[in-house]
N, C-alpha and C positions, 0 to 999 in steps of 0.2 A: 451478397453485398461485398464490395471490394474491401480489402484489408486496409486501404488508405484511410477510410472513414474511422476505423478503429484506432489507427495510429494517431489521427488528428484529435480524437476525443481523449485518448490516453495522454497525449502531449499537453492538451489543455488542462486536464485534471492534475497532472504532475506539476505543471507550471503554477497553478493555483496553490498547490500544496507547498511548493518551494517558497513562493512569495509570502504565504502565511507563516511559515516557520521563521523566515528571516525578518519579518516586520512586526509580528505580534509579540506581546510581552506576557500574555495570559497563558499559563501552563496548560490549561484545558484546551484552549484553541490550538496551541502548538501540537498537542497530541492528536487532535482532530485532523490537522493538516498532514501529519505523518500518516494517518490512516488513509487519507485521500491519496497520498503518493503511493502507498501500498496497493490500493485498489486500482490505480492506473497501471501498475506493473502487472497485477493479476489480469486485467483486461487484455493487455498485450500478450501475456502468456497463453491465454485461451485462444485469442485470435490467430496467433502464429501457429499454435498447435493444430487448429482446424485447417489453416491454409496449407500447412505442411502435409497433413493427411490427404487433403484434396489433390495436391500436386502429385503425391506419391501414388494415389489411387488412379489418377489419369495416366501416369507413366507406365505402371505395371498393374493393370486391374486383376490379373489372375493370381497375383501373389500378395494381395492386400489381406492382412490379418487383423490389424488394429483399426480403431475407429477415430483416432485422433484425440484420445482422452489423456494423453501424457501431460499436457499443459494444465488440465483440470486437476490432476493429481498434485502437481506442484502448487497450484492455487490452494488446494485443501491444506497442505502443510504450511503454507505461508499464513493462511487464516488462523491456524492453530497457534503458530508462534505469535501472531499479532494479538490474539486474545490473551495469551500469557503476558505479553508486553503491556497491554492495556491494564490488566489487573494489577500488575506490579507498579506501573506508572500512576494509576489512580490512587493506590495505597500511599505512594510517596507524596502525591499532591494533598491528600487528606491529612497526612501527618504534618506537612509543611503548613497547611492552613491552620491546623490546631496549634502549632507552635508560634507562628509569626502573624497569623490572621491576615494573610495575603497570599495570592497565587501568582504574584508578579515574579517573573524569572530573574529580573535584574536585582531583586532583593536578595537573591541567593549569593551574590558576590560578597555581601556584607558578612555572611556566615563563615567566611574563610578565616577570619581573625579570631 
């Protein structure tokens, strides 16, 4: 499958995530849109890693030692960081809901004073 398809899907996912972050006021939906954007980047990392391994294997088949899993390793670390981000973010949202009984992001501007 050509890498152009992966790029198109990742671009669509990232665009949906950006639109969701910029237009929504609910903190939970904003976190979900951030996760969609991270998954789009993960998809591109794996696709480009596999493409790079295939191009390298075609150019020098006798010297190929890797199988193109470099992108998958980066994706693993991104997923670990994203899981930590979600746990901290959801804890903040739960505390915000307990204190002000709302998960509206615009309401946080009132807490400055």
